[in-house]
Each structure stands twice: as C-alpha cells, then as structure tokens.
C-alpha positions, 0 to 999 in steps of 0.5 A, spaced: 433 537 387 432 534 394 424 535 395 422 538 402 420 531 405 427 528 404 431 534 406 427 535 413 428 527 414 435 528 412 436 534 417 432 531 423 436 525 423 443 529 422 441 533 428 439 526 432 446 523 430 451 529 432 449 529 439 450 522 440 457 521 436 459 527 440 457 524 447 460 517 445 467 521 443 467 524 451 472 520 455 470 515 461 471 519 468 473 515 474 474 519 480 479 516 485 480 517 492 487 518 495 489 520 502 495 523 501 496 530 498 498 531 491 505 534 493 507 528 497 513 524 495 509 518 493 503 522 489 509 525 485 513 519 484 507 514 484 500 516 483 500 521 478 504 517 473 500 511 474 494 515 473 497 518 466 499 511 464 492 509 465 489 514 460 495 513 455 493 506 455 486 507 454 488 512 448 485 517 452 478 514 452 479 513 460 480 519 465 482 519 472 479 524 476 484 524 483 481 527 489 487 528 494 488 529 501 482 526 503 477 531 499 472 525 496 472 520 503 477 520 509 482 514 508 479 510 514 472 510 510 475 509 503 474 501 502 466 503 503 466 509 499 468 505 493 464 499 495 458 503 495 460 508 489 461 514 493 468 513 489 469 510 483 476 507 485 480 508 491 487 507 495 486 503 501 491 502 507 488 495 510 491 497 517 485 501 518 480 495 518 483 489 523 480 483 521 477 485 514 482 481 510 485 476 515 488 471 510 492 477 506 495 479 513 500 474 512 504 479 507 504 483 514 507 478 518 514 479 521 521 477 518 518 475 512 523 473 506 523 480 502 527 486 503 524 491 498 517 493 497 517 491 489 519 484 492 513 484 497 508 486 492 510 481 487 509 476 492 502 479 495 499 479 488 501 472 486 498 470 493 492 473 491 492 470 484 493 463 487 488 462 493 481 463 492 480 464 499 484 471 499 480 473 493 474 472 497 476 477 502 477 482 497 470 480 493 466 486 495 470 490 490 474 490 483 481 489 485 486 492 481 493 492 484 495 490 491 502 492 494 506 492 500 511 497 503 518 494 505 519 491 511 519 497 516 526 500 519 527 501 526 528 509 527 531 511 534 533 518 537 538 516 543 541 510 541 542 505 536 539 498 535 544 493 533 542 487 538 536 485 541 539 487 548 539 494 545 532 494 544 530 491 551 525 496 554 525 501 549 518 504 547 517 503 540 511 505 536 508 499 533 502 497 528 497 492 531 497 485 531 503 481 529 507 487 530 506 488 537 507 480 538 514 481 535 516 487 539 514 484 545 517 477 544 524 481 542 524 485 549 521 492 546 515 496 549 510 497 543 506 503 543 500 504 539 500 511 535 498 514 529 504 516 524 502 523 524 503 523 532 510 520 531 514 526 530 512 530 536 512 523 541 519 522 539 522 529 540 519 529 547 521 522 549 514 519 549 517 514 545 524 512 543 523 510 536 518 507 531 518 502 525 517 506 519 519 506 511 522 511 507 516 514 505 513 516 511 520 518 514 521 523 508 513 525 509 513 526 516 520 529 516 522 523 522 529 524 519 529 531 523 528 527 530 531 520 528 538 519 529 539 512 528 537 507 523 537 499 523 535 495 518 531 490 522 526 484 520 520 488 522 513 487 518 511 491 512 504 494 511 499 493 505 495 496 501 490 496 495 487 500 489 480 498 488 474 499 484 466 499 485 464 493 482 458 496 478 462 501 475 467 496 473 462 492 470 459 498 466 466 499 462 467 497 455 472 491 455 477 496 451 477 500 457 477 494 462 483 492 458 487 498 458 486 499 466 489 492 467 494 493 462 498 497 468 495 494 474 495 486 476 502 484 477 506 489 474 502 494 477 503 491 484 511 491 483 510 499 480 506 501 486 511 498 491 517 500 487 515 507 486 511 509 492 516 506 497 523 503 495 525 509 491 524 514 497 530 512 500 535 516 497 531 522 497 530 522 504 538 521 505 538 527 501 533 531 505 537 529 512 544 531 509 541 538 507 539 539 514 546 537 516 544 530 518 548 524 516 543 517 515 547 511 516 543 504 516 546 499 520 544 492 518 544 486 523 549 481 522 546 474 519 547 471 526 543 477 529 537 476 524 537 469 525 535 470 533 530 475 530 527 470 526 527 465 531 524 469 537 520 474 533 519 471 527 517 464 527 513 464 533 508 470 531 507 466 524 505 460 528 500 464 532 497 467 526 496 460 523 493 457 530 488 464 530 486 463 522 485 455 523 481 457 529 476 461 525 476 456 520 481 458 515 484 451 514 488 454 508 492 458 513 499 454 513 499 453 506 498 460 504 504 462 509 508 456 506 507 459 499 509 466 501 515 463 504 517 460 498 515 465 493 520 470 497 526 465 497 525 465 489 
C-alpha cells in the first residue's frame, strides 16, 4: 500500500498538473477588427471562410473572434488599433491614410496592367516580397495579406461613357491622389465623396457617376441608380490584413505556420478573388431581379490606348517624380516591376 506521505504528494502533483494541461489545451483566441457587416457579400464569401480556413489549418488550436461592423474599432482607426494591441488582427483600407504607405500606392495608379483583383493582388504581394522599401512601410505590424480590388468600373446615371469625349465635363466621384489626376486629365470633374453618400448623390444628380468595383456596387445597391457601366482603366484600391507584432511573436511556431499557410501569396489571391472578383454575377442578378439589365461596355483597344497615353502614363510619371523628390529613389524600379509583373 502507498503510505500517506506518498499519497499526499501524488495528489498534490495531480491537482497542479490537471489545470495546467487544461489550460494548454485551450485554443489561442485572436480578435479581428472588420469594418463591414457580417452579412455583407464580402464577409459571407471571403472573410468568414478565411477565418474558418485559419482555424482548420491550426487543427483548432487557433480561433479568430471577428468583430464586424466596426464594433471593436472604427475602420479609419484599424491600423493604429492593431499596432497598439486594441485588436490582435485587422482589415485595413489604406485609402484612409494618404501618404502612410506611399510606395505601396503604386498598385493604385490608373491604367495598371491587370483586369482582376486576383491578378492585382498577386502583383501587390510580389512587390512587397521583392522590395524592402515597401516592407518598411508596413513594419509597424505583421503583414499577413496584401490585396487589391479590380480596377474600378465607371458607373453613370444618364449617359454611357465610351470615349474620353463622352466623359468631358461629367462630375465623377473619385478617390484622392492619382485618381483625381487621371479624371482631370481625361476631362471629367473629380468629386471627393465617401462611398456611402454616392447613392443619394447620383439619385439627386449631384454627381453624374462614380468609379466603383462590383463589391460596393452590390453592397451599396448602386445598381438601383446606375444605368450604364463602362470597363475603363480607373485605379484599383488596396488593403491589408495585419496583426499586432507582439501578439504575433508570442504565438507558437505551429500557430504562425498555420496562419501563414492560408495567407501570403495564396491568401492575397484568395482575398482578391473572393472579396471582389466573384461579386460581378450576383450584382448582375440583383439588378435583374428589379427589372434592370447590366450591360458592360468595354473600351476598344484604340480608345484604351488613348486613356493610357493621356490619363495613365503622365500620372505614373508624376508619381515617380513625387516619390523621388521625397527621397524614394527606387520608385521607378518599383513601377517598372509592377508593369512587368502585369504583363506576365
């Protein structure tokens, strides 16, 4: 028989070890700040499935707790919230912070050589991998994914745009920087406005149209007020999925590997495709349900070349000059690499 002393020692060790093993078995829970609602097309088709993919890749050892609809932090505050640890992870739209990642802005120049978000996202990630100068712009956080929208379509209310002459004098909602430069060069009148305000502005005739990708067209129901769609070489926008550096460094190596197994290049392509590209057909179907037919006009090769020569290349050169004037000597190489990657 075990004497009382040994028995007491065994019980003491057992009571210490059981809670420890239980704690060790608990999953690592990471908070994720997301601007869009959980019911948004992009959340249903992209965000929620990606979260599930991370959890499955980790064998259930990592759990992600999403906070949709800006319930953890406002979209414009997401970068700082992740940097400071308010959120472990976040979705970031870099249009909120002009000048914060200026070399990365190359991917949002007009008339870049990609037609889909998946292709643009692949180019963007490869630029990040190749250029330490771009990596430095994101160094305050751990970058998991970088991705882009497709180049914006031109959605107009009263008349279609098939040539630059059609665009002349039209008031078009545009993003900042290169998008404004392009619209001005092409003869349009750029108007600064948040996407949530576009529906009413188009409906009331405050603006004649907007640049938009399919995801916000369906998300903000712009198909209800937009009647004409032109595939023109407007800029794309770009985004990041990032993580707090201290939190990342605290994770076990297996957890880091699990997260990156569905991030990086393949994650960029996944987010580009599922957040943006696949929204086209559901948007067309939504419009059809209300009795509207979406027909997309594509510029002729000759007209597209005109947009490139007048609203593309001069804007590229202006961007390079501005970057070089601020000490970014590698700007031209970054631009050239982006163009070359787009041609492959």
